[in-house]
N, C-alpha and C positions, 0 to 999 in steps of 0.2 A: 502725510502728515512728513515737514520738511524736518530732516533732521538734524541738518546741518546749521538753520532758526533754531532749533528747541535748544541746541547744544551751547549756541553763543548766548542764547537770553539766561542760561544756567550758568553759563561762567561769568554773564554780568551781574546776575543774581549774587554770586562769592564774591566777586569783588565790591560791591558795596555790602556787604555783610562786614567784609573786612573792613573798609575804610569806616565805616559807619558806628564801629567795634572801639575802633580806635579813638573816633571823637567823643563815643559815648564818655569810655572808660576816662582820659584826660577832663572831659567838664565834673564827671560826676566826684573828681577826687578833690578838683579844687574848688565846686560847689560845700565838698563834707570840710576841707578844711576851714573855710570860711564862717562856715556854721557851727564846726566846733564840733560837729558828727562823726564818732567812729566810724574809721571804713565798713566793720561787719553791719555795720545799723543800714550806712549805705546802700552796701550790695544786698542785705535782705529787703529792702524798700524798693529805690527807686532804680537800681538799676535792672535788678530781678523783677519789677514791674514790666519796665521798657522792655527786657529781652525773651519776656512770656507771653509777649504781646502774638505773633504769631499764631503760640498754642489755642489762644483763646478765638482769637479773628476763626482759627478755622475748624477746630470742635466744634462753635459757636455755630457756626455757619452750617456744618454737618448734620446738627441737631436738628436744627432749624428743619431741616429739608427732610426730617426722617430716619436719616443714618447716624443714629446716636450709639451703635456701637462703637461705628467709625471713630466718632467722638470722643469717646473711652478710653481706642488702642491707642490712640494720638498723643492721650494725656500720661494713660499709665507705662508709653515705650518713651515718654518725654522725663518722666522721672526714672526708670530705668535707662537708661543713655545719659543723662544730666547726672547719675553717681556712679553707675558701671563706666562710663567712658572716658567723661570732661575730669572729674572727682578724680580717675583711674591714673592718665594721665599726669593732672596735676603733681597729685604723689608721688610720681614715680623721677619725672624731672626735677621737682624741686623737696625742698627740705623746709615742712608746710608748720609753722607751731599757729596756733590759734589761742585766745584773750579767753580764758573759761568763760568769765561772769556775759560774755558777749553771744557763746557759741550756745552756752548753757541752756537757756530761757528757748531762744529761737530752736533748737538740734529737735530736745524736749518736746517740744509743740510739735516740730514733724512728725514724730515717733507716734505722740497718741492720737493725730491727725489722720497718719496712717493706719493705724488701728481702728480707728472711726469709722473710715473708710470701709475697711473689713468687714466692721461688724454690721453695717447700715444692708451692706451686700449681701451678707449670710442671711440674716432676719430676712429683708424684703425680697430676696429673689431678683431684686429689680431698685434703682435708686431712683423714685419716684420726687416728685416737685417739690414733698416735704420732707426729702432728705435732701435734697437739692438747699433749699432752707436751710435746713438745718448746718451745713459745709458751707455754708453762705454766712450764716450768724459766727459759728466759730470762728473763722475768719478776722471777722469784723471786731469782734473781740479779742483776740490775740494782737489785732494794729491798735486797737487801743489801747489794751496795757501796755503794749511798744512804747506807745506815744507817753502813759504814762509815767513808765519809768524813767523813761529817758529826761522828761522834763523832772523828775524829782530828784533825779541824781545828784550825789555829792560834788558841787562841782562851787570852786573859790569863787566868792563874788568878782573880786578884782580883775580876774580871768574873765568873767560871764560879762562887766562893764566895759571891760578892752576887745569881749570879741565884739558889742552892739556899737562902740565906736570904730571900728574897722568895717562894718557891715553899711555903717551911713555912711563912710570914705568912697566905699568901692561899691555901689550900689551899683553904676552903670555899671561896671566891671561882673559883678553880678548877675545884673540881666545879660549881659553877653553870655557867660558859661550856661543860662538858663536857656537861651535861644537854639547853642549850639548843644545844649544836652536833648533838645525837642529835634535837632535838624538829625542829631545824631541815631534816635529811635526811630526816625520815617527812613532815613535810608536803613536800620537795618530790617523794620518792618516790609519796605517794599524790597530789598534785594531777598528776605525768603521765600516772598509770595512769587518771585520770579524763582528764587531755588524747586523751590516746590512744584508749584503749577509745571515747569516744562521736568524737575525731577521726574515726576508720575506719568507725564507724557515717555520720558525715554523708557519707563519701568512698562508700562504698557507696551512699545514699541518694540520690547525686549521680552513679552509675554509674561510679566512677573506678576501674582495674581493680587487683586484686587486687599484681600485680608491681611496677606501679608504687610504690603504697602502701609496701610495704615498703625502697623505694630515697628514696623521699624524704618521704611524709606522716609513716610511722611514726618514718624516722630522727630528721626535723626535731622530732617530738613527742617521743621520748627522750631528743632535745639541749639540750631547752627549758630546763635544768638550768645546762647549762654556760653557754648565752647567756645568761641572767637574772643568774648567779652571775657571769661574765666584765663586764656591764653593771656592774654593781653596784659591780662593785670596781674598775672605772676610775672611774664616778661620785664616789667617796670615794677614789681617786687613790690606788687599791692598783696599778698595773700591773703588777708583779712577780707579784703574786698571780693577772690575768686571763691571763697569759702563761702560768705554772705549772700554771694548772687543764686549759687549753687540750693542751699538751705530754701534762700527766699522764692526761686520755681518753682521745687518740689511744692513748696508748700502752698504756692497762688496755682498750679498744675490740678490742687485737688480741691484747696479752699473758694479757688474763682472759677478753672476752668473744668472741672467734671461738675462743680456746682451747678455754674449760668446751663450747662449743656443739659443738665439734667431734670433744671425748671423750662426749662425749650420744650423738653422732649424726655419723657423718664428712659432711664438705661436699662434695658432684658441683661439680666445678670447669669451667663450660662454657666454650667459645671466646671467646662474649662478655664474661664476668666478667673473665678472664687477659689479652685483647687490649684490652681498652675501660675499666671500671670501677676496675683495681686499675693500670693506668696513669694510670687521672687520679688517684688517691690519689697515687701516690708522685709526680707533676708536683706536686699539694698542698703534698705534707710538704716535698719537694724546697726547694720558693717560700720557704717555712716556714721552714726550718732554714738555709738556704745562704745566702741575705739579710739571716737574723736574725744569723749570724755575721759576716758581713761586713762593714754598718752596726751592728751593737752595738746593734740599733733598726732603726726599720721607717719608711719614707718614705709619705707618704699613697696614690704610685701602687703602690705596692707594695698596698695595702686595695684600690685601683680594678684590678687586676691578678687579684687570687685572687677576688674577688667576679665578676669576668667568667667568669675560667674554670669556676664554679660556675654563670651562667647558659646557657656553650654547654654544660654539663653536663644544665643539665634541657632544653635547648633538642634534644638529641641524643634522652634519653629521653621526649620529650612529642611531639617532629614526626618529627624522622627519624634516631629509634633504629636500626634492622634497617639502612638505608642506609647510615649515617655510622658504625655499626659493624662493617662489611661492610666499606668501605673503608682502616678502622682496623689491621680484622684484615688485611687482603691487605697491607698496609705492613708493617707490623712482623712478618710468615710471612716477607716479602722479605729 
């Protein structure tokens, strides 16, 4: 393996993600303004779907090749990285306030979906094709209800007519932004693919086990679009877009990434996944949602707490994985 070429392609992937994220955020915000949609809604739908494409492609491809646990590890690792590191960094760097009406429904939906994933995993000891269909059906229900809530929201009729007039006058401009949004998605997906493939090669060169790669390096690699777009959105003062992106990405990781992977190939759930990885995921999501709802925003120590939990998670994986998982498994069993 040419380590120099691999490193060069790794850097190219990173640059594509950075520029693609910038184009993506600018286009999404302009489209949101033209359509009269809140930034949280845009972040939880269009932006999160675009930034979750690397996870979808990676996990579904792994499941098709019979590496279903690798697919699950990527999705779980992405949720943990999104919430532990990305959200933690955003909270520490910025004073984030949220709109309770936008956050409440999506936040509670994420929390319930996480518990549903755990329940299906606990009772079946695997995620079967039927379990995948259940998760996918719940996601579709969530999307349909979100659309219904938006369409039935109380909006002033005059403002609606004004928006329709503006959209008609700016049809070509909106088309341009949609094309730029698509181009940004392509750059993100291409960059993430280069980063992922060459990052794994570098890890192999350094002798890192593939199991650890699936939970950490692959998960981090496929989550980089979320990291970049969320930080760019924060720097541009679009805090609701950042939070919406993380909410939507986590929902899609369960309802789309894991669901499609289980449909393609049933995923065996080991005792360590059930008693450690999924428990950590529940802790992350619970901190995110419950603190966000209670404080209607986040305080600096919330970010420190999230990052600390993630560092503990990495410590367990790299240093005392088997021993710590065994202790936690015994405690949860009792």
